[in-house]
N, C-alpha and C positions, 0 to 999 in steps of 0.2 A: 467347503471353506467358509469360515464365519466372516461376517462383514461388520466392521465397526464404522460408525458414521464420523467422518472428520469434523473438526471444529473449523468453521470458515470465518475468516477475518477480513477478506477483501473480495474483489470482483475483477474478472477479465472480460472485456468487451471486444469481440472480434467483429469487424465491420468493413465495408468499403466506403468510399467518400464521394463518388459521383462518376460522371461519364468523361471526365477529362483524362488526358494521358496519365497512365499509372493509377487512375482513380478506382478502376475496377479490379483491384487486387485486394489481398487480405491485410488489414491494418489491426494493430492491437492498441487498446487503451486500458488503463488501470484505475481502479477507484477503491477507496477505503470505506465509503458510505453508500455507494451505489447511485449517487446523484451528482457527484463532481468527479470529472474524469481527467486523467493525465494522458496525453498522447505519448505512446512509447515509440522507441526506435527513431527518435527525432522527427516523428510525424511522417515517416516513410513506410512503405509496405514491409511487412515481416515475411509474408509468403507470397509467392508469385506462381501463376499457372501459365506455362507455355504450351499446354495441351489444348486440343480442340480449337475452341474459339479464342484461346489465349487471354481469357479473362476469368475472374472469380468473383461473382457478385453474391450477395445474400449469404455470407458465411455463417455457419452455426457450429458451435462446439459442444461436445457432450463428454461426460466422464464415464468411463467403463468401471463400475464399482468392483468388479472381481479381478480384472486384469491389471489395475493400476495404470491404465492407459487413457489417453484422450484421442478422440476422433474429431476432425474438423471436416465438414462437408460444405460444398459451395456450388452455386449455379455455374455451369459452363456457358458463359455469355460475356460478350464485350460489345456494348452498344457503340463505344467510341471507334470501333472498326468501320462504322459507316454503313452497315447493312440495313439499319433501320428497325423499328419496332415491328413492322409487318412481317419481315423475314424472321425476326426472333420468335414471333408467335406461331407462324405458319410452318416454318421449316428450320426451326432452331435445333440445338443439340438435344439429344435424348440421354446425355450422360450427366452424372454428377461427378465432381472432382473431390477426392478424398486425401487427407493427410493424417498421419498418425504420430503420436508423441508419447513419451513416458514422463516428461517433465515440463511441458509447455514451452520449452526453449529450443530443444533439439527436435527437429521435425523430419519425417521421412520425405522422400521425393513423392510428389502427388501421383495418384493413379486415377484413371477414369473408370467408371462403372456405368454401363448402359442399363438404366432402370426403367426408362420410358416405354410404355406399351407401343406396339407396332402402330405407326401412323400418327403418333403423338407429335404435335407441332413444337413442343418445348418441354423442358423439365426445369421448373423454377423453384427457388427458395426451399431446398431440401432441409429438413430437420429430423431429429431423432430423439426418442425417449426410451429409456431402459424399462422393459417390462419385466419386473422382478418375478412375477408368477411364471412367465414362460422362459425366463433366463435368456432373453434375447432383446434386440433393439427393434422397435417399430420405426421405420424410416418413412417419411411422407413428404410429398411435394405437389406442386400444381402442374398439370398438363392440359394443353388445349387440344381436345379431341373432338371428332365428329363421328357419332355412332349412326347406324343405318337409319334410325328414326329421326335424326336431327338434320336440319337444313343448313346448318353452319357449325363451325367449331365453337365449343364452349369450354371454359376453364373449369376443371374439377380437381379435387384432391385425390391423388392415388397413394398407395402405400405398399411397402414390402417389408419383409423381416430378414434380419441378418444377425449373426453372432460376431462376425469379424470385419464387416464392411468390404469384403471382397466377394463373398458368395451370397447372393440374394435370392429369395424366393420370387416367383413370378409376381409381377405387380397386379394389384387389385384396386378397384375403385373404392375410395374410402369415404369421401363426402361429395354429394351432388346436391345442388339447390336449383331453384328456378333461374337465379341469376348466376353469372360467372362468379367463381370463388377462387381466390389465390391466398398465399401467405398465411398458412396456419401454424400456430404454435400451441404446445400442450404442456401443462404442468400438473404434477400430482400433489395433493395436499389432503391430509386427513382421510386417506383411503379413497378419495374421489379424484377425478380427472377434469381439468378445465381446458376447453379449447377456445382459442381466439383466432378468428379468420377475417380476412378482408372480403367484403362484398364488392366485387369489381364493378358492379353497376351503380350502387349508391355511394361507393368510395368511403365506406366507414367500416368499423370493426364490430363483429357480432360475437356473442359469448354463448358457450354451451357447457353443460355439466354432465358428467357420466360416471357410472359406477365401475366401469372397466374401460379398456382401450378398444373394445369391440366397436365396430363402426355403427352399430345400431343401439349402443348403450347410452347415447347422449340425448339431452333435451335442451331446448332453448332457455337462456337466462336473460331476463330483461335488464338492460344496462343503459338507461336513458342518457346519462352524462357522457358515456363513452360513444354511444351511437350518434350523439349530436355533433361529434367532431368529424367533419368531412375532409376529404382530401388527404387521408392518411393510409398507410400500409405498413407492412413489416412489423406486426405486433410481436413483442417479446415480453414474457412474464418471468419474474424471478423473485424468490423470497429474500427479504432483507435479513441480513445476518443478525442473530441474537434477539429477534423479536417477531411477534406474530403480525407481520405486515408484509405486503407484497407490492412490488413496483412493476407496473406495465408501461413499456415505452412504445410509442407509435411514431413512425417516420412521416413527418409532415412534407411529403414530396411535392404537393401542390403549391406550397408556399416556398419551397426550397430551404426550409429551416432545419432539416434533420430531426433528431428525436425529441419528443415531448414526453416527460414522465407523468404518470398518474399513480396514486396510491390507494390501496384498499386494505382493510383489516379483516375482511370477510369475502373470500372469493365467491362464495355461493350467493351473496346478496346482489352482485352486479353493481354495487355502489362504489364509485371512484371519485377521488378528489384530484382535480387538475392542478399541478404545481404552478406557482407563479414563477416568472422569469428569474427572480432573485433567489429562488430555492434550489436551483440546479445550474450546473455548468458543464458543457459538453467538450470543453477543450478547444484548441485552435482548429483542428480538422472538423469538418462537418461529419456527423455520424449518420451513415445511411445503413439500411437494413442489415442487421447482424445478429449476434447472439451473445448472451451474458452467462458467464459461468462463475458461481461462487467458488473462492479458492482459499487455501489455508495460508497461515503466516509463512511457512516454508516455501510454498509455491509463489507467494507474493515476493518474497525475498529473491527467489530465482529470477523472476521477471524483471525486478528492478536491477539486478546485477547484469542481466543480459541486454535489456532494452531501455533502462532508465537513463537519467541525465548524467550519470557518472559521478554524482555527488551523494545523493541519498542512499543510505545502506539499510536502514531499518524501516519496514512498513509500519504505519501507524504513527501515533503521536508520542514522541519521546524527546527529551531535552537534556541539557547539561551532561553530555556523555563523558565518562571516564574510560579511557582506552588503555588496555594492558595486555601483556603477553606472558603466559605461564607455560613453560615447556614448549610444545610445538603449536599451541592453540592461542588464539586471540580472544579477548573478552571485552565486552562493553557493559558498563554499569551506568544507566541513565536514570533521569527522573521520568516517571510515567505522567504524561501530560494530558491536557484536554479538560481540566477541571476548573470551574470558576474559582478565582482566588487562589489558584494553585493548591487546591485542597485534596489532591490525590493522596492515597495512603500506601500504595504498593510500590515496592522496588523489584524490578525484574533484572535478570542477567542474561546476556546473549553471548553465544560463542561462535567462532568461525575458524576455519583453517586457512583462509585466504583473504580476509578483510573485506570480502564482498558478500558471500552467502552466509547469512546469520541464522542461527537456531535459537529459539527462545527456550532457555533452560529453566524457566519458571520464576516464581516469586521468591525472592530472598527473605524479605520482611514485609509484614503488613501492619502498619501502625494502628489500624482499626481493630486489631486483635490484641492478645496479650503478648505478642512477639517482642514489643519494646515497652517495658513497664512504665517508663517515664513519659512517653510520647503518645499523642492522640491523633495527630493529623499532619498535613503538609510535609510529605515525604519528598525532600528536595536534594538535588546536587550531591550525589555520593562520590566516593573515590575508594580505591583498593590499594592494598600493600601486602607484601608477603615477607615472612621472616621465619627461618628455621622450619620450613615445611608447613607453616600455618598461614592463614589468610585473614587480614584485618580490614574490615569494611567500615568506613567512616561515612556518616550520613547526617542529614539535617531532619529535624522534626520539631513540632511545636508541643510544648508542655500544656497541661490543662489550663494554665493561666494565659495561654496565647503567646507566650514568649518563645522565640526560636532558640534552639540549642543544637550542639553537635554531639552525636553519640558514636559508639563503636560496637561492632559485632564481630565474632570470631568463628572461623570454620577450618576444617581440615582439607577442604577442596575449594577451588575457585568459584564453583557454582553452589557451594554450601552442602548441607544445611548450616546456616549461620545462627549463632546464639548471641543475642544482644546483652551488653552489660546492663545491670539494673539501674545505673545512674548515668546521666550524660557526662561526656568528657569535657566539653566547653560550655559554659553558661554565661549569660550577660552579667549575672551577679559576680561571678568570678572575675570577669574582665574589669568591672568597675572597681573591685577590690584591689586589682593589680595595677590600676591606672591606665588600662588600655582603652584607647578611643575606638568606638565601634558602633555602627548602626544596628546591625543584627549579627548574631553569631551563626553564620551560614557559610556554605561553599568551601568545604575543605579540599585541599590537595596535599599530596605527599611528596617529599623529596628525601632521598637517601644520600648522605654525604659519603665521600670516599673512606672516611675512618669508621664507617659502620653506624654512625649516629643517624637517626631518622627525625625529620622535622615535619610539622604540620603547618601549612599556610592556610589562611582563611580570612573571611571578613566581608562586610558590606559597608560602603561609604568610606571606610578606612580598612587597610589591610594589616594583618599581624602574622607573626611567625613564632613558633614555640618548638622546643625539642621534646620529642616523645620519650617516655621512659623505656627502659630495656624491654619491658613487658608489652609495649605497643598499645597499652590500654590506659596509660596514665600520661600526664604531662609533667615536665620539669618546670614548675611555675616561674622560677627565677630566671628562666631563659626567654620568657615571653616579651616580645617587643612589637611596637608598631613599625611598619615598613615605610620608609620615606622615599619620595621621588616618583611614585606611580602616577604619572600625569593623567588627570581626568578619571581617576579610579572610581569604579562603581562596585565591582565584585569579581569573584572567581580568579584569584591570582594563582599562577603556577610558576615554577622555576626549574630549569635544567642547567647542567654544567657542561661546557664544551671548551676544550683547549684552555682550561684554567679560568674561563670567564663565565659568570653567572648570567643566564638569559631569562629575564622575567617577562611574562605576558599576563594581561589582565583585561577584563571586560569593561566597556565604557558605555555611557548613555543608559537607556532603560530597555529592559528586555521586551517591552511592548512597542519600542520604536523601531522603524525600519532601519535606522542608523546605528543600532546596537552593533558594536564592533570591538576588535581586539587591538590593544596597544602593546608596544614592545619597548623594553629597555634593558640595559646591561648594568652589571655591578662587579667590582673587584672582590667584594666580600658578600657572603650569603645574607648578612643582615643589612646590606646596603651601605650607603645610600645608592638608589637606582638612578641611572642616567637615562632619561627618556630618549628613544631613537625615532620611532615613527609607528604608524598603524600597519599591522601585518595581515589583518583579515577584516574585510568590509564588504558591503553589499554589492551586488551586480544587478541593477534594475533591468537590464536587457534580458537577463535570464530568469527574472522573477525570484532572485535569491536575495531576500531581505531579512534583516534582524540576525545577521550571521555573527554569532559570538558564543559565549559561555562554553569553553573549550577544554580540551586536555591535549597534551602532546606526548607521544610515545616514540622512543628510539628503539627500533627492532635490533637487538644485539646480534641476531643471526645475519642480518643483511646490512646493518649500518644505516638504514634508511629511517627518516623521521616521518611521522604521520600526525596530522591534527584532526581531532574529532570535535565537532561543534554542532550547534543546532541553527535552524533558520525557521522562518514562518512556514507553516504548512502550505504546500502547493497542490492544486492551483490556488492562487491567492484569493480567489473568489469563493473558496469553500466555506469560509466563516465570515459572518457579518459582525460578530461581536469582537471583543478585545483580542487581537492577534497574539498578544504576549502569552496566552495560555494554550495556543495551538501551534506547536512546533514539531519539527521532524529532524532526525539525526543524520548527519553527513560526515564523510571522511575524505580528506584530501592529502596529497603528499606535501611535505614541508622541506625546504632546502635552506642551505647557508651559502652565502656568496664568498668570493675570494677574499674579502675583507674580514671574514669570520662572523659576519652578522647574519641574522635570520632574514630571509627574503620574504617579501609580501606574497601571500597565497594568491594564485591566479585562478579566479572562479570563471 
């Protein structure tokens, strides 16, 4: 069976949080950059062990590259039970606890495996690494044992091999030193293996490099910065996605602070940089000894669906989402975010069959290429429409002279491939010629009237509307008008019709403000004037949901339900120290109408 290496875009951290009630179970946290973490499942345990000691410390997760499975192993230990550390070392469990999953969300019932050698006082911090040459996993852990020549117990690292985490070979001694040693982790890079272990006497982390996983294949690597950090344990090393850099995290148990990250671009050098406090954020829960797994976009999406906050639907930085349904499938068309000055060039499309789990269908257009002849940058705020089996994608871009314009691309399927028209559909010069007041020609949305006519709404600082030609790629210029009555209008106007009344929504304030919000008004006629009603979407500071706006609204004709897609500042809010208006993530929430026929404020 051939193996293809997945493209990773996020990280899952499995961990425990401490010795308090429920603290010694398995918690999940998610990150997009490996340094700033969201607590999943509302900060509650995802997995629990009622086996053995009824606790699961030091969880570690490993990907099975051939089976498409994940295995999670943990220490069978619960200090909160009151037995004390002496009993844990001298007469603790010789089992590890194992879970299995095919998708990181649905997990098997746990099972225990006795791996500790006869007489071992404990089995702590089990980890595993896939040995490609042997096509099996090397599993290793710390046990306190006393051999005939020893006067007392000493912690050593033992190992065993398995293919399925159910049947294990007899345990063998893997690492022994003059001092006690616990908490070993191993990573492969460039055909070499790097081991990080805690010296239980000096309370710091030591590094070794090896040419194989054989116990005698390793030699010591000098790492003065790392070795100078005392009172740490639980080292975990993982590669940062998309670049030649690795992150080592160490659990500052002596200070009670949880994990501290260190970075290196050369594992063999032993050189690490300790991150400053403002360079990382571990979330609300304290992160204690766990394991980090790089994950794909689809895996990230699954985790957010199952254990997220119920609002964010797309992993990563995406803004200005346009939500639509074609056939039985939903589609999201957002701005790709995270670029200084909103200078991104690519448009992605995502699809879903349930509005929760989203698949990246790829790049529709890239303004940095010849995809769009007239545009060079600033791929902003798109929207989609369909007519006669064809799909029309309206988008913003900047011309070489720096002026914003709206273009259109056409495809035979919702995910493309799309072909852009050679010239923009809406330009500032055109608006000036027609006497339309406008700040920038941006933020298109589409409305289809009952008589089959289709309209484009757009604008910044002032809103406008125009009828599209029957071909959907031209405008009927003499139908273009400014819209009046949009109280505090900034950008992103949309309209829908319900029970004969036109319902307008639009974004207010600045996208970089935490008060960015959506106002709502109604009109008897499509061209207005609009009567302002109230705000329908605004921030919830208690939930760290800020800058909630630039939206689209979709009515699902199959269910009659309405949904609003919008963006907010990236969470955790501490992830970026620069302008938050360029770091946004996409959310979807239900939208409802009251007995009076008016749109109800969204409850975040």
